[in-house]
C-alpha positions as CSV (number, residue, x, y, z in Angstrom):
1,M,2.2,47.4,131.5
2,P,1.4,43.7,132.2
3,T,-2.1,42.7,133.2
4,E,-2.4,41.1,136.6
5,E,-4.0,37.7,136.8
6,G,-7.6,37.7,138.1
7,T,-8.0,41.5,137.6
8,P,-8.2,42.0,133.8
9,H,-8.6,45.8,134.1
10,A,-5.8,46.3,136.6
11,H,-2.3,47.1,135.6
12,S,0.9,46.6,137.7
13,A,3.4,49.4,138.0
14,G,5.7,48.2,140.8
15,T,3.6,48.6,143.9
16,V,1.0,50.8,142.2
17,R,-2.2,49.3,140.6
18,R,-4.5,51.2,138.3
19,F,-8.0,50.1,137.9
20,E,-10.2,51.2,135.0
21,T,-13.3,51.5,137.1
22,R,-14.2,51.9,140.8
23,E,-16.1,48.6,140.5
24,D,-12.9,46.8,139.4
25,L,-11.1,48.3,142.4
26,I,-13.8,47.2,144.8
27,A,-13.9,43.7,143.4
28,A,-10.1,43.3,143.8
29,L,-10.3,44.7,147.4
30,A,-13.1,42.2,148.3
31,E,-10.9,39.4,146.9
32,R,-7.9,40.5,148.9
33,L,-9.9,40.8,152.1
34,G,-11.4,37.4,151.6
35,R,-8.0,35.9,151.4
36,V,-6.5,37.6,154.4
37,F,-9.6,36.9,156.5
38,S,-8.8,33.2,156.0
39,L,-5.4,33.5,157.6
40,A,-5.3,32.1,161.1
41,G,-4.2,34.5,163.8
42,A,-4.1,37.5,161.5
43,A,-5.0,41.1,162.3
44,V,-6.4,43.5,159.7
45,M,-6.7,47.3,159.9
46,L,-9.8,48.6,158.2
47,S,-10.0,52.1,156.8
48,G,-13.1,54.3,157.0
49,G,-14.6,56.5,154.3
50,N,-17.0,55.6,151.6
51,T,-14.7,54.0,149.1
52,P,-14.1,50.6,150.8
53,L,-17.7,50.1,152.1
54,P,-18.9,48.2,149.0
55,A,-16.1,45.7,149.5
56,Y,-17.0,45.3,153.1
57,R,-20.6,44.7,152.1
58,E,-19.6,42.2,149.4
59,I,-17.6,40.2,152.0
60,A,-20.7,40.2,154.3
61,R,-22.9,39.1,151.4
62,R,-20.6,36.1,150.7
63,G,-21.1,34.8,154.2
64,L,-17.3,34.2,154.6
65,K,-16.3,32.2,157.6
66,P,-13.1,33.7,159.0
67,A,-10.1,31.8,160.3
68,S,-9.7,31.4,164.0
69,G,-8.0,34.3,165.8
70,L,-8.9,37.0,163.2
71,T,-8.7,40.5,164.8
72,L,-10.1,43.7,163.1
73,F,-9.3,47.2,164.1
74,Y,-9.7,50.7,162.5
75,S,-7.2,53.1,161.1
76,D,-9.2,55.9,162.9
77,D,-12.7,56.9,163.9
78,R,-14.5,60.1,164.4
79,Y,-15.4,61.0,168.0
80,V,-19.1,60.4,167.5
81,P,-21.5,57.9,169.1
82,S,-20.9,54.3,167.8
83,T,-24.5,54.4,166.5
84,S,-23.8,57.4,164.3
85,E,-23.7,57.2,160.5
86,G,-20.4,59.1,160.8
87,S,-18.8,56.3,162.8
88,N,-16.5,54.0,160.9
89,Y,-17.3,51.2,163.3
90,H,-21.1,51.7,162.7
91,Q,-20.5,51.6,158.9
92,T,-18.8,48.2,159.1
93,L,-21.5,46.6,161.3
94,P,-22.9,44.4,158.4
95,L,-19.4,43.0,157.9
96,L,-18.8,42.4,161.6
97,Q,-22.2,40.7,162.0
98,A,-21.5,38.4,159.0
99,L,-18.0,37.5,160.3
100,A,-19.4,36.9,163.8
101,L,-16.1,37.6,165.5
102,P,-15.8,37.4,169.3
103,E,-16.3,40.9,170.9
104,D,-12.6,41.0,172.0
105,R,-11.5,40.5,168.4
106,V,-13.1,43.7,167.1
107,L,-11.2,46.7,168.4
108,R,-13.2,49.9,168.3
109,V,-12.7,53.4,169.5
110,R,-14.8,53.7,172.6
111,T,-16.2,57.1,171.9
112,E,-18.4,57.0,175.0
113,L,-15.3,57.8,176.9
114,P,-13.8,61.3,177.2
115,L,-11.6,61.9,174.1
116,P,-8.2,61.6,175.8
117,E,-9.3,58.4,177.6
118,A,-10.7,57.0,174.3
119,A,-7.3,57.4,172.7
120,L,-5.5,55.8,175.6
121,D,-8.0,52.9,175.7
122,Y,-7.5,52.3,172.0
123,E,-3.7,52.4,172.4
124,R,-4.0,49.7,175.1
125,K,-6.0,47.5,172.8
126,L,-3.5,47.9,170.0
127,A,-0.6,47.1,172.4
128,A,-2.5,43.9,173.4
129,V,-2.5,42.8,169.7
130,A,1.3,43.0,169.7
131,D,1.6,41.4,173.1
132,R,-0.2,38.3,172.1
133,G,1.9,38.0,168.9
134,D,-0.8,38.6,166.3
135,R,0.7,39.6,162.9
136,I,-1.0,42.5,161.2
137,A,-1.2,41.0,157.8
138,L,-3.0,43.9,156.0
139,G,-3.8,47.5,156.7
140,L,-6.1,49.6,154.5
141,L,-5.8,53.3,154.3
142,G,-7.7,56.1,152.5
143,L,-6.3,59.3,151.1
144,G,-8.0,62.7,151.6
145,E,-8.1,65.3,149.0
146,D,-6.0,67.4,151.3
147,G,-3.4,64.6,151.5
148,H,-4.2,63.2,154.9
149,T,-4.6,59.6,155.8
150,A,-6.4,58.0,158.8
151,S,-6.9,61.1,161.0
152,L,-3.4,62.4,160.5
153,F,-3.7,65.8,158.9
154,S,-0.6,67.7,159.6
155,S,3.1,67.7,160.6
156,G,1.9,68.5,164.1
157,D,-0.2,65.3,164.2
158,L,2.8,63.3,163.1
159,E,5.0,64.9,165.7
160,R,2.5,64.1,168.5
161,A,2.2,60.6,167.2
162,A,5.9,59.8,167.8
163,G,6.2,56.7,170.1
164,R,2.4,56.4,170.4
165,L,0.0,53.8,169.0
166,A,-3.1,56.0,169.0
167,I,-3.7,59.7,169.5
168,A,-6.6,62.1,169.8
169,V,-6.8,64.5,166.9
170,H,-8.6,67.8,166.5
171,R,-9.5,67.7,162.8
172,P,-9.4,70.8,160.6
173,D,-13.2,70.6,160.1
174,G,-13.7,71.1,163.8
175,R,-14.5,67.6,164.6
176,D,-12.5,65.3,166.9
177,A,-11.1,61.8,166.1
178,V,-8.8,59.0,167.4
179,S,-6.2,57.8,164.9
180,V,-3.6,55.1,164.8
181,T,0.0,56.3,164.2
182,P,3.0,55.7,162.0
183,T,4.3,53.3,164.7
184,V,1.4,51.0,164.0
185,F,1.8,51.4,160.2
186,A,5.4,50.3,160.6
187,R,4.2,47.0,162.2
188,I,1.8,46.1,159.3
189,Q,3.1,43.6,156.8
190,Q,1.2,45.1,153.8
191,I,-0.4,48.6,153.6
192,V,-2.8,49.2,150.8
193,F,-4.1,52.7,150.0
194,I,-7.6,52.5,148.4
195,V,-8.1,55.7,146.3
196,A,-11.0,56.7,144.1
197,G,-12.2,59.9,142.5
198,A,-10.9,62.8,140.5
199,D,-10.4,65.0,143.6
200,K,-7.6,62.6,144.7
201,R,-5.4,63.2,141.7
202,V,-3.1,65.8,143.3
203,P,-2.6,64.0,146.7
204,L,-2.2,60.7,144.9
205,A,0.6,62.2,142.7
206,Q,2.3,63.5,145.8
207,L,2.0,60.2,147.6
208,I,3.4,58.3,144.6
209,A,6.2,60.8,144.3
210,H,7.1,60.4,148.0
211,S,6.7,64.1,148.4
212,T,7.5,65.6,151.8
213,D,4.3,67.7,151.3
214,S,2.3,64.5,151.6
215,V,1.3,63.7,155.2
216,A,0.1,60.3,154.0
217,W,3.5,59.4,152.6
218,R,5.3,60.6,155.7
219,A,3.0,58.6,157.8
220,V,3.8,55.3,156.0
221,S,7.4,55.9,155.0
222,A,8.7,53.4,157.6
223,A,6.2,50.7,156.6
224,A,7.5,47.4,155.3
225,S,5.4,47.3,152.1
226,V,3.1,49.9,150.7
227,E,0.7,49.5,147.7
228,V,-1.5,52.0,146.1
229,W,-4.7,50.9,144.4
230,A,-6.5,53.7,142.5
231,D,-9.3,53.9,140.0
232,A,-8.7,55.7,136.6
233,S,-10.4,58.9,137.7
234,A,-7.9,59.4,140.6
235,W,-4.9,58.5,138.5
236,P,-2.2,61.1,137.8
237,D,-1.3,61.7,134.1
238,P,1.1,60.5,133.0
239,P,1.3,57.2,135.0
240,Q,3.8,57.1,137.8
241,K,5.6,54.5,140.0
242,L,5.7,54.4,143.8
C-alpha cells in the first residue's frame, strides 16, 4: 500500500486508513481538525467517546484561532447534566474554551430540558445550520463494540430517525441520549469514523464490508463520502477495503 504524505505510519486503502499506533491516529485527526477549523463558514460534527479526546486537547493546546463562522455540534450526547463527566459537551470544554466560539456557534444538547424537548430543541438547532447555508465540512463518528454509532443502536432507532434530524434514544445500557440521524449524516461532506482498540475488530470488519448487520454502516450509507481511520489493534485481518 502507498504511504500517505505527512502520516508515515498510515496507509491508504481507498477510503480506509490504517495507523500503526493510536498516537499516529490522534496526530492525524488533530491535523485534519486544524485544517477544517480554518475554513470560513464551516460546520463540524464532533463525536464523543474517549478516542478523539486527545486530538481535541491537542487542538486546544495549539491555541488555534478558528475561521469566522465556525459551528460545532455533537453526533450525540448522553442525557446527563452538562457538568457531568459523562457528557460529551463537558469533555470538549477545553477545546471550546480555546476556540472561544460565540455561544450560538456551539450547539449542545440541552439536557436540562425533558428528554423529548431536548431532542426537539437539538433538531431546531440543526435545522438552523442548514437554513443559514452553513456547509458541514466534516463529521466525526465513533464505533461501538456492538456496532452502533452516535447513539443509534438498533434497526428501531434507524426507523424512528427517518425524516428527523435528532431523536431521543433509550440506550441498551438503560441510559438515555439524544442522537443526530442519518438525515444529518447525508448532509455532511466528509464523514470520518475514528476507531481504536481490539474490541472494535468485528464491528469494524462489518462496517468495512457494508454488512446489513452493521447499524453504523446503515446509518451512513447515504452519506456523500465516508472514511474509516483505525489503529492497528482495531484492524481486521486480512486488510479490507471500504
